[in-house]
DSSP file (Angstrom, degrees, kcal/mol; ACC not computed):
  #  RESIDUE AA STRUCTURE BP1 BP2  ACC     N-H-->O    O-->H-N    N-H-->O    O-->H-N    TCO  KAPPA ALPHA  PHI   PSI    X-CA   Y-CA   Z-CA
    1    1 A M              0   0    0      0, 0.0     2,-0.3     0, 0.0     0, 0.0   0.000 360.0 360.0 360.0 129.1 -116.8  160.2  -91.7
    2    2 A T        -     0   0    0      1,-0.0     2,-0.3     0, 0.0     0, 0.0  -0.697 360.0-125.5 -91.4 141.2 -116.5  159.1  -88.0
    3    3 A R        -     0   0    0     -2,-0.3     2,-0.2     1,-0.1    -1,-0.0  -0.618  25.8-115.3 -82.4 142.0 -117.5  155.6  -87.0
    4    4 A E        -     0   0    0     -2,-0.3     3,-0.1     1,-0.1    -1,-0.1  -0.528  36.1-105.2 -74.3 142.4 -120.1  155.3  -84.2
    5    5 A R        -     0   0    0     -2,-0.2    61,-0.1     1,-0.1    -1,-0.1  -0.339  40.4 -99.8 -64.3 146.8 -118.8  153.7  -81.1
    6    6 A P        -     0   0    0      0, 0.0    61,-3.2     0, 0.0     2,-0.5  -0.289  38.0-122.4 -61.5 155.8 -119.9  150.1  -80.4
    7    7 A K  E     -a   67   0A   0     59,-0.2    25,-0.5    -3,-0.1     2,-0.4  -0.899  26.5-174.0-109.1 130.8 -122.8  149.7  -78.0
    8    8 A V  E     -a   68   0A   0     59,-3.0    61,-2.1    -2,-0.5     2,-0.4  -0.974  13.4-147.7-121.3 134.8 -122.5  147.6  -74.8
    9    9 A E  E     -aB  69  30A   0     21,-2.7    21,-3.2    -2,-0.4     2,-0.4  -0.859  16.5-169.7 -98.8 137.5 -125.4  146.8  -72.5
   10   10 A I  E     -aB  70  29A   0     59,-2.7    61,-3.2    -2,-0.4     2,-0.4  -0.992   9.3-170.3-129.7 136.3 -124.5  146.4  -68.8
   11   11 A F  E     -aB  71  28A   0     17,-2.3    17,-2.6    -2,-0.4     2,-0.3  -0.995  16.6-178.2-124.3 128.9 -126.7  145.2  -66.0
   12   12 A T  E     +aB  72  27A   0     59,-2.3    61,-0.6    -2,-0.4     2,-0.3  -0.897  11.6 168.4-131.0 156.3 -125.5  145.5  -62.4
   13   13 A D  E     - B   0  26A   0     13,-2.1    13,-2.5    -2,-0.3     2,-0.3  -0.974  13.7-156.1-159.4 155.6 -126.6  144.7  -58.9
   14   14 A G  E     - B   0  25A   0     -2,-0.3     2,-0.3    11,-0.2    11,-0.2  -0.928   9.6-169.7-129.2 156.5 -125.2  144.6  -55.4
   15   15 A A  E     - B   0  24A   0      9,-3.0     9,-2.5    -2,-0.3     2,-0.4  -0.985   4.0-167.7-145.1 152.8 -126.3  142.6  -52.3
   16   16 A C  E     - B   0  23A   0     -2,-0.3     2,-1.1     7,-0.2     7,-0.2  -0.990  20.4-143.5-145.3 134.7 -125.4  142.7  -48.6
   17   17 A L  S    S-     0   0    0      5,-3.2     2,-0.1    -2,-0.4    -2,-0.0  -0.788  92.0 -10.5 -95.5  91.9 -126.2  140.2  -45.8
   18   18 A G  S    S-     0   0    0     -2,-1.1     3,-0.2     3,-0.2    27,-0.1  -0.194  97.9 -85.8  91.3 163.1 -126.8  142.7  -43.1
   19   19 A N  S    S+     0   0    0      1,-0.6     2,-0.2    -2,-0.1    27,-0.2  -0.641 126.8  23.5-147.3  84.6 -126.0  146.4  -43.7
   20   20 A P  S    S+     0   0    0      0, 0.0    -1,-0.6     0, 0.0    26,-0.2   0.343 111.9  90.8 -84.6 166.6 -123.1  146.4  -43.0
   21   21 A G  E    S- C   0  45A   0     24,-2.0    24,-2.7    -3,-0.2    -3,-0.2  -0.964  82.6 -24.6 170.2-169.2 -122.1  142.8  -43.5
   22   22 A P  E     -     0   0A   0      0, 0.0    -5,-3.2     0, 0.0     2,-0.3  -0.452  69.3-171.6 -64.1 134.5 -120.8  140.4  -46.1
   23   23 A G  E     -BC  16  42A   0     19,-3.0    19,-1.6    -7,-0.2     2,-0.3  -0.886  17.0-165.0-132.3 161.4 -121.6  141.8  -49.5
   24   24 A G  E     -BC  15  41A   0     -9,-2.5    -9,-3.0    -2,-0.3     2,-0.3  -0.972   1.7-163.9-141.4 156.1 -121.5  140.8  -53.2
   25   25 A W  E     -BC  14  40A   0     15,-2.7    15,-1.8    -2,-0.3     2,-0.3  -0.948   6.8-173.9-135.7 156.5 -121.8  142.6  -56.5
   26   26 A A  E     -BC  13  39A   0    -13,-2.5   -13,-2.1    -2,-0.3     2,-0.3  -0.995   4.5-171.5-151.5 150.8 -122.4  141.3  -60.1
   27   27 A A  E     -BC  12  38A   0     11,-2.6    11,-2.7    -2,-0.3     2,-0.5  -0.998  10.8-155.9-143.5 141.8 -122.4  142.7  -63.6
   28   28 A L  E     -BC  11  37A   0    -17,-2.6   -17,-2.3    -2,-0.3     2,-0.5  -0.986  13.0-164.5-115.9 121.3 -123.5  141.3  -66.9
   29   29 A L  E     -BC  10  36A   0      7,-3.1     7,-2.5    -2,-0.5     2,-0.5  -0.917   5.6-168.6-107.0 131.1 -121.9  142.9  -70.0
   30   30 A R  E     +BC   9  35A   0    -21,-3.2   -21,-2.7    -2,-0.5     2,-0.5  -0.975  13.0 176.1-126.8 122.6 -123.5  142.3  -73.3
   31   31 A Y  E >  S- C   0  34A   0      3,-2.6     3,-2.8    -2,-0.5     2,-0.4  -0.969  70.9 -53.0-123.6 114.2 -121.9  143.1  -76.7
   32   32 A K  T 3  S-     0   0    0     -2,-0.5   -23,-0.1   -25,-0.5   -24,-0.0  -0.428 124.5 -19.9  54.3-111.9 -124.1  141.9  -79.6
   33   33 A T  T 3  S+     0   0    0     -2,-0.4     2,-0.5    -3,-0.1    -1,-0.3   0.344 116.9 100.5-105.8   6.4 -124.5  138.2  -78.8
   34   34 A L  E <   -C   31   0A   0     -3,-2.8    -3,-2.6     2,-0.0     2,-0.4  -0.805  51.8-167.0 -97.7 129.8 -121.6  137.9  -76.4
   35   35 A D  E     -C   30   0A   0     -2,-0.5     2,-0.4    -5,-0.2    -5,-0.2  -0.915   5.3-172.4-113.7 141.1 -122.2  138.0  -72.6
   36   36 A K  E     -C   29   0A   0     -7,-2.5    -7,-3.1    -2,-0.4     2,-0.4  -1.000   9.3-155.5-131.2 132.1 -119.5  138.4  -69.9
   37   37 A V  E     -C   28   0A   0     -2,-0.4     2,-0.4    -9,-0.2    -9,-0.2  -0.903  10.7-177.3-111.5 134.7 -120.3  138.0  -66.2
   38   38 A L  E     +C   27   0A   0    -11,-2.7   -11,-2.6    -2,-0.4     2,-0.3  -0.958  10.2 159.8-124.3 145.5 -118.3  139.6  -63.4
   39   39 A S  E     +C   26   0A   0     -2,-0.4     2,-0.3   -13,-0.2   -13,-0.2  -0.986   2.6 145.8-159.5 161.5 -118.8  139.2  -59.7
   40   40 A G  E     -C   25   0A   0    -15,-1.8   -15,-2.7    -2,-0.3     2,-0.3  -0.957  19.3-151.3-174.7-174.8 -117.0  139.6  -56.4
   41   41 A G  E     -C   24   0A   0     -2,-0.3     2,-0.3   -17,-0.3   -17,-0.2  -0.978   9.6-131.3-165.1 175.6 -117.6  140.6  -52.8
   42   42 A E  E     -C   23   0A   0    -19,-1.6   -19,-3.0    -2,-0.3     3,-0.3  -0.976  20.4-130.6-139.9 150.3 -116.2  142.0  -49.6
   43   43 A A  E    S+     0   0A   0     -2,-0.3     2,-0.4     1,-0.3    -1,-0.1   0.869  97.9  24.0 -72.3 -38.8 -116.4  140.8  -46.0
   44   44 A N  E    S+     0   0A   0    -22,-0.1    -1,-0.3   -24,-0.1     2,-0.2  -0.863  91.3 111.6-135.2  99.6 -117.6  144.0  -44.3
   45   45 A T  E     -C   21   0A   0    -24,-2.7   -24,-2.0    -2,-0.4     2,-0.3  -0.760  54.7-103.3-150.0-171.7 -119.4  146.4  -46.5
   46   46 A T     >  -     0   0    0     -2,-0.2     4,-1.8   -26,-0.2     5,-0.2  -0.860  29.5-113.4-125.2 162.7 -122.8  148.0  -47.3
   47   47 A N  H  > S+     0   0    0     -2,-0.3     4,-2.3     1,-0.2     5,-0.2   0.904 116.3  54.4 -61.0 -42.0 -125.3  147.5  -50.0
   48   48 A N  H  > S+     0   0    0      1,-0.2     4,-2.2     2,-0.2    -1,-0.2   0.896 106.6  51.1 -62.7 -39.4 -124.7  150.9  -51.5
   49   49 A R  H  > S+     0   0    0      1,-0.2     4,-2.7     2,-0.2    -1,-0.2   0.892 110.2  50.0 -63.9 -38.1 -120.9  150.2  -51.8
   50   50 A M  H  X S+     0   0    0     -4,-1.8     4,-2.1     2,-0.2    -2,-0.2   0.888 108.2  52.6 -68.7 -37.7 -121.7  146.9  -53.6
   51   51 A E  H  X S+     0   0    0     -4,-2.3     4,-1.5     2,-0.2    -2,-0.2   0.932 112.9  45.0 -61.0 -45.0 -124.1  148.7  -56.0
   52   52 A L  H  X S+     0   0    0     -4,-2.2     4,-2.6     1,-0.2    -2,-0.2   0.923 111.1  52.5 -64.8 -44.8 -121.3  151.2  -56.9
   53   53 A L  H  X S+     0   0    0     -4,-2.7     4,-2.9     1,-0.2     5,-0.3   0.849 103.6  57.9 -63.6 -33.4 -118.7  148.5  -57.2
   54   54 A A  H  X S+     0   0    0     -4,-2.1     4,-1.9     1,-0.2    -1,-0.2   0.948 111.8  41.0 -60.0 -47.3 -120.8  146.5  -59.7
   55   55 A A  H  X S+     0   0    0     -4,-1.5     4,-2.5     2,-0.2     5,-0.2   0.902 115.4  51.7 -67.5 -40.8 -121.0  149.5  -62.0
   56   56 A I  H  X S+     0   0    0     -4,-2.6     4,-2.9     1,-0.2     5,-0.2   0.955 110.9  45.9 -61.6 -51.6 -117.3  150.4  -61.5
   57   57 A H  H  X S+     0   0    0     -4,-2.9     4,-1.2     1,-0.2    -1,-0.2   0.887 113.0  51.3 -61.2 -38.7 -116.0  146.9  -62.2
   58   58 A A  H  < S+     0   0    0     -4,-1.9     4,-0.5    -5,-0.3     3,-0.4   0.948 114.0  42.5 -63.1 -48.2 -118.2  146.6  -65.3
   59   59 A L  H >< S+     0   0    0     -4,-2.5     3,-1.0     1,-0.2    -2,-0.2   0.874 112.1  54.2 -67.9 -36.8 -117.0  149.9  -66.7
   60   60 A E  H 3< S+     0   0    0     -4,-2.9    -1,-0.2     1,-0.2    -2,-0.2   0.741 100.7  62.4 -68.2 -21.7 -113.4  149.2  -65.9
   61   61 A A  T 3< S+     0   0    0     -4,-1.2     2,-0.3    -3,-0.4    -1,-0.2   0.663  78.8 102.9 -77.5 -15.8 -113.7  145.9  -67.8
   62   62 A L    <   -     0   0    0     -3,-1.0     4,-0.0    -4,-0.5    -3,-0.0  -0.520  59.4-157.8 -72.5 132.2 -114.4  147.8  -71.1
   63   63 A R        +     0   0    0     -2,-0.3    -1,-0.1     1,-0.1    -3,-0.0   0.630  69.9  16.2 -90.1 -15.1 -111.2  147.8  -73.2
   64   64 A R  S    S-     0   0    0      0, 0.0     2,-0.1     0, 0.0    -1,-0.1  -0.971  97.9 -72.5-150.7 162.5 -112.1  150.8  -75.4
   65   65 A P        +     0   0    0      0, 0.0     2,-0.3     0, 0.0    52,-0.2  -0.371  62.5 160.3 -61.6 130.8 -114.5  153.7  -75.4
   66   66 A V        -     0   0    0    -61,-0.1    52,-2.1    -2,-0.1     2,-0.5  -0.878  46.6 -96.3-140.3 170.3 -118.0  152.6  -76.2
   67   67 A R  E     -ad   7 118A   0    -61,-3.2   -59,-3.0    -2,-0.3     2,-0.4  -0.828  46.5-162.2 -87.6 132.8 -121.6  153.6  -75.9
   68   68 A V  E     -ad   8 119A   0     50,-3.0    52,-2.9    -2,-0.5     2,-0.6  -0.959  23.4-165.9-124.2 134.5 -123.1  152.0  -72.7
   69   69 A R  E     -ad   9 120A   0    -61,-2.1   -59,-2.7    -2,-0.4     2,-0.6  -0.948  21.7-168.5-111.8 105.8 -126.6  151.5  -71.6
   70   70 A L  E     -ad  10 121A   0     50,-2.8    52,-3.1    -2,-0.6     2,-0.5  -0.864   3.0-164.8-103.6 121.5 -126.2  150.6  -67.9
   71   71 A T  E     +ad  11 122A   0    -61,-3.2   -59,-2.3    -2,-0.6     2,-0.3  -0.903  15.1 165.7-109.0 129.4 -129.3  149.2  -66.1
   72   72 A T  E     -ad  12 123A   0     50,-2.6    52,-2.3    -2,-0.5   -59,-0.1  -0.944  38.9-146.7-136.8 155.3 -129.5  149.1  -62.4
   73   73 A D  S    S+     0   0    0    -61,-0.6     2,-0.8    -2,-0.3    53,-0.3   0.278  74.2 103.9-101.1   9.0 -132.2  148.6  -59.7
   74   74 A S     >  -     0   0    0      1,-0.2     4,-2.5   -62,-0.1     5,-0.2  -0.811  48.5-173.1 -96.3 110.4 -130.3  151.0  -57.4
   75   75 A Q  H  >>S+     0   0    0     -2,-0.8     4,-2.9     1,-0.2     5,-0.6   0.833  89.2  62.1 -66.9 -30.5 -131.9  154.4  -57.1
   76   76 A Y  H  >5S+     0   0    0      3,-0.2     4,-1.6     2,-0.2    -1,-0.2   0.934 110.1  38.8 -57.5 -47.1 -128.8  155.3  -55.1
   77   77 A L  H  >5S+     0   0    0      2,-0.2     4,-2.4     3,-0.2     5,-0.3   0.955 121.2  42.5 -68.6 -51.5 -126.6  154.6  -58.0
   78   78 A Q  H  X5S+     0   0    0     -4,-2.5     4,-1.9     2,-0.2     5,-0.2   0.934 121.3  39.3 -66.3 -47.7 -128.9  156.1  -60.7
   79   79 A Q  H  X>S+     0   0    0     -4,-2.9     4,-3.0    -5,-0.2     5,-2.0   0.889 114.7  55.8 -68.7 -38.4 -129.9  159.2  -58.8
   80   80 A G  I  <XS+     0   0    0     -4,-1.6     5,-2.9    -5,-0.6    -2,-0.2   0.938 112.8  39.2 -58.9 -49.0 -126.4  159.7  -57.4
   81   81 A I  I  <5S+     0   0    0     -4,-2.4    -1,-0.2     1,-0.2    -2,-0.2   0.867 127.0  33.6 -72.4 -36.1 -124.8  159.7  -60.8
   82   82 A E  I  <5S+     0   0    0     -4,-1.9    -2,-0.2    -5,-0.3    -3,-0.2   0.788 134.7  11.4 -93.0 -28.7 -127.4  161.7  -62.6
   83   83 A V  I  X5S+     0   0    0     -4,-3.0     4,-0.7    -5,-0.2    -3,-0.2   0.802 126.5  36.7-116.7 -55.6 -128.8  164.1  -60.0
   84   84 A W  I  ><S+     0   0    0     -5,-2.0     4,-2.8     1,-0.2     3,-0.4   0.865 102.0  68.2 -77.4 -36.8 -126.8  164.3  -56.7
   85   85 A L  H  ><S+     0   0    0     -5,-2.9     4,-2.7    -6,-0.4     5,-0.3   0.886  97.5  51.0 -56.6 -47.0 -123.2  164.0  -58.0
   86   86 A P  H  > S+     0   0    0      0, 0.0     4,-1.9     0, 0.0    -1,-0.2   0.902 114.1  46.2 -58.4 -37.8 -123.1  167.4  -59.8
   87   87 A R  H  X S+     0   0    0     -4,-0.7     4,-1.7    -3,-0.4     7,-0.2   0.918 111.1  51.5 -68.9 -43.7 -124.3  169.1  -56.6
   88   88 A W  H  <>S+     0   0    0     -4,-2.8     5,-2.8     1,-0.2     6,-1.0   0.931 111.7  47.0 -58.5 -45.6 -121.9  167.2  -54.4
   89   89 A R  H ><5S+     0   0    0     -4,-2.7     3,-1.6     1,-0.2    -1,-0.2   0.898 109.4  53.3 -65.1 -39.9 -119.0  168.2  -56.5
   90   90 A A  H 3<5S+     0   0    0     -4,-1.9    -1,-0.2     1,-0.3    -2,-0.2   0.811 110.5  48.8 -63.9 -29.4 -120.1  171.8  -56.7
   91   91 A R  T 3<5S-     0   0    0     -4,-1.7    -1,-0.3     3,-0.3    -2,-0.2   0.232 126.8 -98.7 -93.8  13.3 -120.2  171.8  -52.8
   92   92 A G  T < 5S-     0   0    0     -3,-1.6    -3,-0.2     1,-0.2    -2,-0.1   0.905  81.7 -49.1  71.3  41.0 -116.8  170.3  -52.5
   93   93 A W  S   <S+     0   0    0     -5,-2.8     8,-1.9     1,-0.3     2,-0.3   0.879 108.1 131.7  62.4  41.7 -118.1  166.7  -51.9
   94   94 A R  B     -E  100   0B   0     -6,-1.0    -1,-0.3    -7,-0.2    -3,-0.3  -0.926  54.0-124.8-119.7 148.2 -120.6  167.9  -49.3
   95   95 A T    >   -     0   0    0      4,-3.1     3,-2.1    -2,-0.3     6,-0.1  -0.192  42.2 -88.1 -78.4 178.8 -124.3  167.0  -49.1
   96   96 A A  T 3  S+     0   0    0      1,-0.3    -1,-0.1     2,-0.1    -2,-0.0   0.806 132.2  50.7 -60.6 -29.8 -127.0  169.6  -48.9
   97   97 A N  T 3  S-     0   0    0      2,-0.1    -1,-0.3     1,-0.0    -2,-0.0   0.104 122.9-106.6 -97.8  23.3 -126.7  169.6  -45.1
   98   98 A A  S <  S+     0   0    0     -3,-2.1    -2,-0.1     1,-0.2     3,-0.0   0.614  75.0 136.7  68.9  17.1 -122.9  170.1  -45.4
   99   99 A K        -     0   0    0      1,-0.1    -4,-3.1     3,-0.0    -1,-0.2  -0.654  65.1 -92.6 -89.9 152.1 -121.9  166.6  -44.4
  100  100 A P  B     -E   94   0B   0      0, 0.0    -6,-0.2     0, 0.0     2,-0.2  -0.363  47.4-104.2 -61.8 141.1 -119.2  164.7  -46.3
  101  101 A V    >   -     0   0    0     -8,-1.9     3,-1.0   -13,-0.1     2,-0.1  -0.481  35.6-122.1 -67.1 129.4 -120.5  162.5  -49.1
  102  102 A K  T 3  S+     0   0    0      1,-0.2     5,-0.1    -2,-0.2    -1,-0.1  -0.473  92.2  15.4 -70.9 144.8 -120.6  158.8  -48.2
  103  103 A N  T >> S+     0   0    0     -2,-0.1     4,-2.4     1,-0.1     3,-0.7   0.770  74.2 154.7  64.4  29.0 -118.6  156.5  -50.5
  104  104 A R  H <>  +     0   0    0     -3,-1.0     4,-2.7     1,-0.3     5,-0.3   0.878  68.3  60.2 -54.1 -39.4 -116.8  159.4  -52.1
  105  105 A D  H 3> S+     0   0    0      1,-0.2     4,-1.6     2,-0.2    -1,-0.3   0.896 109.8  41.4 -56.6 -41.4 -113.9  157.1  -53.0
  106  106 A L  H <> S+     0   0    0     -3,-0.7     4,-2.7     2,-0.2    -1,-0.2   0.859 111.2  54.8 -78.1 -35.3 -116.2  154.9  -55.1
  107  107 A W  H  X S+     0   0    0     -4,-2.4     4,-2.4     2,-0.2    -2,-0.2   0.923 110.8  47.0 -61.6 -41.9 -118.1  157.9  -56.6
  108  108 A E  H  X S+     0   0    0     -4,-2.7     4,-2.0    -5,-0.2    -2,-0.2   0.901 112.6  49.1 -66.3 -39.5 -114.7  159.3  -57.8
  109  109 A R  H  X S+     0   0    0     -4,-1.6     4,-2.4    -5,-0.3    -2,-0.2   0.886 110.2  51.9 -65.7 -38.0 -113.7  155.9  -59.1
  110  110 A L  H  X S+     0   0    0     -4,-2.7     4,-2.3     2,-0.2    -2,-0.2   0.917 107.9  51.4 -64.2 -43.5 -117.1  155.5  -60.9
  111  111 A L  H  X S+     0   0    0     -4,-2.4     4,-1.6     1,-0.2    -2,-0.2   0.921 111.8  47.1 -58.5 -44.2 -116.6  158.9  -62.6
  112  112 A A  H  < S+     0   0    0     -4,-2.0    -1,-0.2     1,-0.2    -2,-0.2   0.897 112.7  49.1 -65.0 -40.7 -113.1  157.9  -63.8
  113  113 A A  H  < S+     0   0    0     -4,-2.4    -1,-0.2     1,-0.2    -2,-0.2   0.849 115.5  43.6 -68.4 -33.6 -114.4  154.5  -65.1
  114  114 A A  H >< S+     0   0    0     -4,-2.3     3,-1.9     1,-0.2    -1,-0.2   0.730  91.6  87.6 -82.0 -22.9 -117.3  156.2  -66.9
  115  115 A A  T 3< S+     0   0    0     -4,-1.6    -1,-0.2     1,-0.3    -2,-0.1   0.813  85.8  49.0 -53.0 -42.0 -115.3  159.1  -68.4
  116  116 A P  T 3  S+     0   0    0      0, 0.0    -1,-0.3     0, 0.0     2,-0.2   0.661 110.0  62.9 -73.2 -10.8 -114.0  157.3  -71.6
  117  117 A H  S <  S-     0   0    0     -3,-1.9     2,-0.7   -52,-0.2   -50,-0.2  -0.585  81.5-120.4-112.0 166.7 -117.5  156.1  -72.5
  118  118 A R  E     -d   67   0A   0    -52,-2.1   -50,-3.0    -2,-0.2     2,-0.5  -0.910  42.7-168.7-104.1 101.4 -120.9  157.6  -73.3
  119  119 A V  E     -d   68   0A   0     -2,-0.7     2,-0.5   -52,-0.2   -50,-0.2  -0.804  18.5-166.5-103.6 128.8 -123.1  156.1  -70.5
  120  120 A Q  E     -d   69   0A   0    -52,-2.9   -50,-2.8    -2,-0.5     2,-0.5  -0.961  18.4-147.2-105.8 125.4 -126.8  156.2  -70.4
  121  121 A W  E     -d   70   0A   0     -2,-0.5     2,-0.4   -52,-0.2   -50,-0.2  -0.817  17.8-176.3 -98.4 128.6 -128.1  155.2  -66.9
  122  122 A H  E     -d   71   0A   0    -52,-3.1   -50,-2.6    -2,-0.5     2,-0.4  -0.976  12.7-149.4-128.3 139.0 -131.4  153.4  -66.6
  123  123 A W  E     -d   72   0A   0     -2,-0.4     2,-0.3   -52,-0.2   -50,-0.2  -0.858  13.3-176.7-106.3 141.1 -133.3  152.3  -63.5
  124  124 A T        -     0   0    0    -52,-2.3     2,-0.2    -2,-0.4   -49,-0.0  -0.977  34.7-102.6-131.1 149.0 -135.5  149.2  -63.3
  125  125 A R    >   -     0   0    0     -2,-0.3     3,-0.8     1,-0.1     5,-0.3  -0.498  42.0-115.3 -70.2 135.1 -137.6  148.0  -60.4
  126  126 A A  T 3  S+     0   0    0    -53,-0.3    -1,-0.1     1,-0.2     8,-0.0  -0.371  92.4  11.0 -68.6 148.4 -136.0  145.2  -58.5
  127  127 A H  T 3  S+     0   0    0      3,-0.1    -1,-0.2     1,-0.1    -2,-0.0   0.824  89.4 122.1  55.0  37.7 -137.7  141.7  -58.5
  128  128 A A  S <  S-     0   0    0     -3,-0.8    -1,-0.1     2,-0.1     3,-0.1   0.156  91.5 -91.1-115.0  17.1 -140.1  142.8  -61.2
  129  129 A G  S    S+     0   0    0      1,-0.3     2,-0.7     2,-0.1    -3,-0.1   0.538  70.6 152.8  89.6   6.2 -139.2  140.1  -63.7
  130  130 A H     >  -     0   0    0     -5,-0.3     4,-2.8     1,-0.2    -1,-0.3  -0.625  39.9-145.4 -70.0 113.6 -136.5  141.9  -65.6
  131  131 A V  H  > S+     0   0    0     -2,-0.7     4,-1.9     1,-0.2    -1,-0.2   0.886  92.2  40.5 -54.8 -51.7 -134.5  138.9  -66.8
  132  132 A E  H  > S+     0   0    0      1,-0.2     4,-2.5     2,-0.2    -1,-0.2   0.867 114.5  53.1 -69.4 -35.1 -131.0  140.3  -66.7
  133  133 A N  H  > S+     0   0    0      1,-0.2     4,-2.2     2,-0.2    -1,-0.2   0.909 109.2  49.3 -64.8 -40.5 -131.7  142.2  -63.4
  134  134 A E  H  X S+     0   0    0     -4,-2.8     4,-2.1     2,-0.2    -2,-0.2   0.892 110.3  52.5 -63.4 -38.3 -132.9  138.9  -61.8
  135  135 A Q  H  X S+     0   0    0     -4,-1.9     4,-2.2    -5,-0.3    -2,-0.2   0.942 112.5  42.0 -63.6 -49.2 -129.7  137.2  -63.1
  136  136 A V  H  X S+     0   0    0     -4,-2.5     4,-2.5     1,-0.2    -1,-0.2   0.826 111.2  57.5 -71.6 -29.0 -127.3  139.8  -61.6
  137  137 A D  H  X S+     0   0    0     -4,-2.2     4,-2.3    -5,-0.2    -1,-0.2   0.938 109.0  45.8 -60.4 -46.8 -129.3  139.9  -58.4
  138  138 A K  H  X S+     0   0    0     -4,-2.1     4,-2.3     1,-0.2    -2,-0.2   0.914 113.6  48.8 -63.4 -43.4 -128.9  136.1  -58.0
  139  139 A L  H  X S+     0   0    0     -4,-2.2     4,-2.2     2,-0.2    -1,-0.2   0.879 110.6  50.6 -65.8 -38.1 -125.1  136.4  -58.8
  140  140 A A  H  X S+     0   0    0     -4,-2.5     4,-2.2     2,-0.2  -125,-0.2   0.911 111.4  48.0 -66.1 -42.4 -124.6  139.2  -56.3
  141  141 A R  H  X S+     0   0    0     -4,-2.3     4,-2.5     2,-0.2    -2,-0.2   0.903 111.2  50.9 -64.4 -40.1 -126.4  137.3  -53.5
  142  142 A E  H  X S+     0   0    0     -4,-2.3     4,-2.3     2,-0.2    -2,-0.2   0.893 109.7  50.4 -63.5 -39.3 -124.3  134.2  -54.3
  143  143 A A  H  X S+     0   0    0     -4,-2.2     4,-2.1     2,-0.2    -2,-0.2   0.905 110.6  49.2 -64.9 -41.0 -121.1  136.3  -54.1
  144  144 A A  H  X S+     0   0    0     -4,-2.2     4,-2.3     1,-0.2    -2,-0.2   0.909 111.3  49.5 -64.4 -42.1 -122.2  137.7  -50.7
  145  145 A L  H  X S+     0   0    0     -4,-2.5     4,-2.4     2,-0.2    -2,-0.2   0.887 109.0  52.6 -64.0 -38.7 -122.9  134.2  -49.5
  146  146 A A  H  X S+     0   0    0     -4,-2.3     4,-2.1     2,-0.2    -1,-0.2   0.905 110.1  48.0 -63.5 -41.5 -119.5  133.0  -50.7
  147  147 A V  H  X S+     0   0    0     -4,-2.1     4,-1.9     2,-0.2    -2,-0.2   0.914 111.3  50.8 -64.4 -42.6 -117.8  135.8  -48.8
  148  148 A A  H  X S+     0   0    0     -4,-2.3     4,-1.1     1,-0.2    -2,-0.2   0.894 109.9  50.0 -63.2 -40.2 -119.9  135.0  -45.7
  149  149 A R  H  < S+     0   0    0     -4,-2.4     3,-0.4     1,-0.2    -1,-0.2   0.912 110.5  49.9 -64.3 -41.6 -118.9  131.3  -45.9
  150  150 A E  H  < S+     0   0    0     -4,-2.1    -1,-0.2     1,-0.2    -2,-0.2   0.855 113.2  46.2 -63.7 -34.8 -115.2  132.3  -46.2
  151  151 A A  H  < S+     0   0    0     -4,-1.9    -1,-0.2    -5,-0.1    -2,-0.2   0.634  88.9 107.5 -84.2 -14.2 -115.4  134.5  -43.2
  152  152 A A  S  < S-     0   0    0     -4,-1.1     2,-0.1    -3,-0.4    -3,-0.0  -0.375  81.1-104.6 -68.1 140.4 -117.3  132.0  -41.0
  153  153 A P        -     0   0    0      0, 0.0     2,-0.4     0, 0.0    -1,-0.1  -0.381  33.0-131.4 -63.6 140.3 -115.3  130.4  -38.2
  154  154 A R              0   0    0      1,-0.1    -3,-0.0    -3,-0.1     0, 0.0  -0.788 360.0 360.0 -97.1 136.5 -114.2  126.9  -39.0
  155  155 A G              0   0    0     -2,-0.4    -1,-0.1     0, 0.0     0, 0.0   0.445 360.0 360.0-110.1 360.0 -114.9  124.3  -36.3
């Protein structure tokens, strides 16, 4: 008899002050009653890169193969992984109009991070009262603000 993999819930969000600009990402990982929060940022980035990095860092933080329910408010992330990615790969990482896929480096990293796990991708509307989504939204914005403060000239 095989044991079922443990289940982890992940909630992710990215934020950017300007696009491009200082950005932040955040993830909340939940296993049973234990929560772990991750966040970070970059000085010159885009919102889409931060959305991807939130999911990547969350999945990379998992220490063994698990079942994952990952909730995001990013249609770019959710549609990208479930709909567009298979087409991009079939076309040699080209879009429908034959242009190179943006953020290919992160899409490939996301695929590698997700590979050991069974991931279900779920989308939720932003700013609609989803408690965990609101939490990671706030943390991602705080991370972006921290990066902006660090990059600001000191007088």
